[in-house]
N, C-alpha and C positions, 0 to 999 in steps of 0.2 A: 724720753724727755730729759734734758739736762737740767742742772740746777739753775735757778734764776740768778742773774748777775747781781752782786751786792751794790754795784754803783748806781742802780736804778732805784728810785724811791717811789712811793705810792703816788706822788704828785706828778710823775712823768707819764707820758702816754696820751692816748686819745680817750674822749668820752663819746659814747655812742648812744643814740636814742632811737627807739622804734617808732616814735611819733614823727611823721613826715613834716609836720608844720612846726616842730620845735625849733627854737632859736637858742643861740648860746646863752643869752640872758635868762631864758626860761629854765635851762638846766641848772643854773647856779643861783636861782632866785632865793632859795632858803638859806644859803650860806652867808656868814658874816663877811663883811669886807674888812680890809686892813685898817681903815680909818675908824672903825667902831672899836672902842677900847672896852675892856671888861674891868670891873672894879675888883679889888682884892677879895671882897666878900663872896664873889662868884667863883673863886678859884679854890679847889681843895688840893692841898699838897700832902703827899704821903711821906712820912718820916720813918726810915728803916734803920736798923742796926745790922751791920754785916761784918763778917770775918773772911768770907770766901775770897780767895785769890790775893790775900794780903799778908801772907806769912803769919797768920794767927793774930794779927793786930786788929783791933776793933775800929770801925769807921761808921760814921753816921751819913746816910744818904737821904737827900731830899729830891723827890721825884714828882713830876706832874705840873711843872710850871709851863704854861703855854706861850710865854712871851718870847721875845727875840733873844739872841745870844748876848747882846749887850745888857739887857735887863737882867738876865740870869747871872751874868758876871758881876753886876752891881749888887744884886741880892746876896751873892756868895761873899763878896767883899764885906758887906755889912754883917753877915753871920759870923765870918771868921773873926772880925774885930770884936763883936759882942761876946763870943764864946772864948776868945783868946787862944784859938787853935789854928793850925794850918789847914789848907784844903785846896780844892780845885773844882773846875767845871769841865765835865766831859760827857759827851753824848746826851746833852739835855738834862743831866743830873748834876746836883751839887754834892760833892764829897767832902766831908769834914773829918779830920783826924780825931779819933777818940770817941768815947760814948758821951755825947753831949745832947742827946735827944730831948731831954726835958727842957734844957735851956733854949734849944732851937724851937720847940713847939710853943713855949711861952712867948718868945720874941716874935715868931710869925703870927701868932694870935694877936699880939699888940699891934702889928702892922695891918691887921684886918683880914688875914688869910684864914681859911678853914684848914685845920690840920687833921690828919688821920694817922694814928699810931699803928704801924704795921710790924708784925713779928714780935718776938719775945720781949 
């Protein structure tokens, strides 16, 4: 068996049911629709410190935001401005330059997010 292609995501493909009377709506009845929004207090963001792959430079990563790319970019812009550092959004993660974990955690908590300190 070959490796699975990286261009396919977990959202691609078919959904099968062994129930002969199941309908499409029955299969996805328990899932949230896009129009249902979650409040910030329902979201837990992990705040990491990382040096890996950055030539020994320290970076702060914020992981776990379930929103759209636009929401993630807006949050990153607010965090960069608040902390006074550079940064970017990549692969659903916010990367900020430098060790600004404490500032980030306090700012996110002020916005109503739950935060989790991960790593050293």
